[in-house]
N, C-alpha and C positions, 0 to 999 in steps of 0.2 A: 497410139491410145492403147496399151498393154489392155491384153483377153485377159478380165478379170475372171472366167470362169475356167481359162488355162491355164491362169497362174493359181487359182484356188484346188484346183487338180494338182501341178506341181506342188503344190507345200505341204497338201494333205497326205502328198506317197511320202515326202520327206519326213514327215513327224512322224508317221506311221511306223518307221525304217528308221528310226534312233531307237537306238538298243539300250543308251543312260545320258545322267541328266549330261553332261556336255556334250551329246551329237546333240537331243535337243535344246539347250542351251544356244547352239552354232543357230539352229532352225530358225530358233524366236531372235534371234536379234539381225538375223537375215530378211527375214518377213517384216517385224515391228519397231527393229533398231531406229537409229536416230535417220540412217540412211538406206533402213528396210527397201524393201520392195514396193510393202505396203504403206510404209510411213510415205516414200516418196509419190504413191500416189494421192494423198490425200493431201498434200503439199500442190499436187495441179490442182486442187478444185479454187484455189485463188484466183489463174490465170483463166477460168472459164468465164464463157456467160454464164449469164444467170438460168436461160433453158439449160443449159449443159450441166450445169452445177444442177441444178433440181432434178437432173436425173440420174447423173452421174453420183451425185453427193450419197443418197441411200445404198450403192449396189457398192461401193467401197467401203463405208466405216460397217454394213454388215457382212463384206467381207472379213475387215479386221475383227468384229465378234467372232465371226467365229472361227480364226484362225486361233485368238485369243484363247475361246476355250477350248478348241482340239488340244491346246498346246495344254493350259491346266488338266485335260483328261489323260494324256500323256503320263506327264509326270506323273499324273496319283496314279497311275496305271505299273510306273516302274516301281515306284513306292511302295505297294503293294506286293510285285513282284520282289522285289528285295526281301522285304520283310516274308515272305512265307518263303523264302533260299535259306535266309538265316534261320527262322525258325526250324528247316531240315537239317538242318549243316551243323549249329553250335546244340549243342547238347550237352546238362548240367547228369551228370553222374548222382541223385540224390542219396544213393546205398554206401558213399562211399564215408568211410570212418572220420570221429569228429576227433580232432586233435590231442593225440594220447596225454594221458597226466603223466608228468607233470608237464605245465605249460612250457611250453618254448617264454624264453624271453621275451621275445618281440613279440606275443600276442598282445593283445591289449590289457589293457589295466587298470582299474577302478581308481578312478582319484578320491585323495585324500578326502578332499567336503565330502564327496559323495561316502564313500566309509566312515566318515564318522556321523555324519547325519544317518547312516543307517543304526549307528550302534544307539547315538542318543536316540533314534526312534524303539531299537528293544529295549532299552533301560527302562524306557517311562510309561512302555505296550506294559510291563511286568508289574508296574505299577497303578495300573489301568485310565492312564492317562489315552485318550485319541489323539488321529491326528488332523488338525487342519489346516485348511491353505484361503490365501483370497489372492487377487488382484495386484500386482507390483504399482500398477498406476490406480493411484488415490485419491479419494474426495481430501480437502482439507478441512472438511467436518470430522468425517471417523481418522483421518492422520493426526489431527492435533484438538478440535475442540473437543468434542466428544471424550478426551482423552485429560481435560481437566490445561490445557494448554492456551492461555491467553492470547488475543490477536499481540500485544507487545513483549511476549517472548523470544528471548533470543534465538532459540531453536525454529521460527520461523525465517529468520535471516534468509537473504539470497544467497549469501554464503555458504551456509548450511543446507540445504534444501534446493532438489533440483525443480522450478518447475514450471510449468508445461503453457501452451499456448492452449485460448477456449477454457470451457472448464469440466466439471467433471458434471452437470445437470445442476447442480443446487447452486447456479448463479456465481460460487466461488473458482478459482484456479482450481485445475487440477496440477496434482505433484506424483513424482516419484517418492515411493513411500519410503521415512527416514527409519524408518523398523517395524519391527513384523504387529504390531501393537496394534495397529488395524482390522483385523483379522478379532481378535480381542472381542471388539467392540462388535463386528458381523455375528461372531459367535452370540454375543448376549443378545443381539436384537432379536435375532430367530430362535433361540434355544431354550427353552425352560430351564433352570439350575433342577439340580445341578450338575455342573458342568465341571469337565477336567481334560483341559487338553493341554498339546505343545502346539506349537504352532516356528515351524521352520522354511524361511524361505532367504529370498533376496532382498537387500535391501540397501538404498543411495543415496551418498554426503557426497557432498561438494571437497573429499579432503585424500590426497594422496601422499602417502611415505612407505617408509618399509615394514611400519604395520599398519597404515590405513591404506584404504583402497578406495576409488567413490562408488564402487558394488561389490558389496558383500554379503556374508549370509551371516543371520542371527536363526537362535531360536529363545523362543517364550513359551514358560507355561502358566496357567491360568488356569484357578479352582473358585467356584463361586458356591457354595451351598449357604445352609444355616449356623452349621454348626463353628467351620472348619478356623483354623488360629495362628499365632505366631510360632506355637509349638509343632504344626503339623508342615507351616514351610519349614524346618528350619530339620528334623528328621528326613524330608524330605529332601533334599540337597545334599544332605549326609548322604543318603541311600546314593544317590547321582553319582554324586563325588566317589567314593570306595568301588561302583561299578565302574563307571569309566576309565579311571587311571588304577583301576584292581588292584587294589590295596586293601590290608583286612579292614584299616582305621584312619580317619583324618580327623585333624584336629582343627574345626574353624572358629572364625572370629565374624562380627557382626559388628558393623563399625555404623552406627545413624551416617545417612543421607539425606535429601531432600531428591525427587522425585517426582512431577505435577499431578502423574497419575496413581500412587500409592501414598498410604499414610498411615503405620510410619515406614517410611521406608529407610532401607537400609546396605552396603555392599559388602561383598562377603569376601574375605580372605579363606586360600587355606594352604597350610601350612607344607613347609618342602626345602629341602636342603640343596642348597645353590654350590656348594662348595668347588664341585669336581664340573669335567663338562659340559654335561646333562642338569636337568631340574627333577629333581626325583621330589614325589609326594610322600605323605603319609610321615616323614621321618623329616630331620633335622631342626633348625631355628630361625629360617627365615618366614617369612609369610609373601603370599603371591595371591594378588584380586584377581579374580574367575568371573563376578559376576554382581550384579543388581539385582535387588528384588523389595518386597514390601506387600503389605498390607491393602487393597487393592483400594482407593479411595472412595470413600463415598457416594462425591458428587457424580463421577465417574459411575457408578449402580446406578445413580438415578439417571444419567444421561442415555442410559441403556431402558430406561422404560423400568429398573428393577425394583423394589422399597426397601432402601437403605437400611432400613429399621428390621427389617427381617433376613436380607443373607448380604453375607459377608465372603471374603475369600483374599485368598492371597495371587500375587505374579513375579514373573523372574524373569531374567532376560539374561544370556549371553552370545558370544561370536563362536559362530563354528570353525568360522577361519581362526583363529585364534587358538578354540581348543585343541585342530588339528598342532598346528604350530608346536604348545605346550606337550602333547602327546607324543608327537612322533620328528619333536629338534626338529621342524623345518624355517631355516630361519629370517626366512625374507618373505612377506605374507605378497610381493606382487609375483612373484613366482609362480603363485598359483592361478593365475589368470595370461599365463604366456604364450600358453600353448606351444611348450618345449617335449617335444616327445622321448627327449635323453631325459629332460627332471621325471614327466610320466614314469617313465622306466625305473628309474633311479627307488621314488618313495612311494610310486601308485603301488596298487594289490591286488593278490590273483583274481578271478570273478568268485573262485569256492571258498574265499576270506567272508564269508556271509558271518554278520555278525550275533553271538547267538550268548545270551546268559549262560545254558546250560553247558555248553561247548569251548566260551572264552569268547572275548567280543575280537580277537586279535588271536595270530597264530605265526 
């Protein structure tokens, strides 16, 4: 029978002498591995008489526990020593100067979607709009029902909407929001008019091609008060287009359309010239659809606990990715989400190019 006291003393000395993780692991395997010394002692318990097992069992199990604890403590001590050594030797000089101007072409770049989002915020902030946000996983009630989209509406079908397992707390299935309009609902439910907000954010629909992706970005605007009318909507969109496309004048046309959440509803086209390699706005004889809009439907206002006899307003929405494609000549929407550093270096923006109406949106 192995002398347990002598074995424990020997293992303790070897554990204490281990100078790194590899040496400590060798001791652990020799003691507690499948064929280790302590493991062999544990196996021998099966061949002992009940009296011997009653005496030797606690001693051997105690040895195993003490060795395991000693190895764990030594491992932690080695880790602490290694960290202390790194803290003493690996130093960063925080007084080093920043990257000199102009930036190295290989430095980080701002994604076009982020740039355009900042441009939109700057433009609408100048017109008195705040920015509202909401969750990507939304309640069916906010995404559809309160927006006057009935249960039989095609937009609710599985081929358009990403439905999630479980529910969103109201018994209905949760969805990945198909537009940022639920944030308008959340705002009207929690904030009294007057309301003037834009809602930029991610949205999700089951669609994928050159101009559609399953996840994309939208911006919507909402104004609710007692006097707002279509004339205010027209002026707002004209000022937005002039500022965003950086042209002195734009011609727009409003075509009657239908959206469940607005009445009357319209799709908006902007004058452009497509005769060359690029699309030019504010000139030419062509037209390009850029967004949808309308007066907020009285049912939507009532669904949010407001009096449609007292309050009215307008809403509009467009794709941020599509605006970026139109303004900066990006040919394929799918490239926005490929995580290709070469593409970002070519189409991205310097971190110094912060949108500003006073200095110009882009330089």
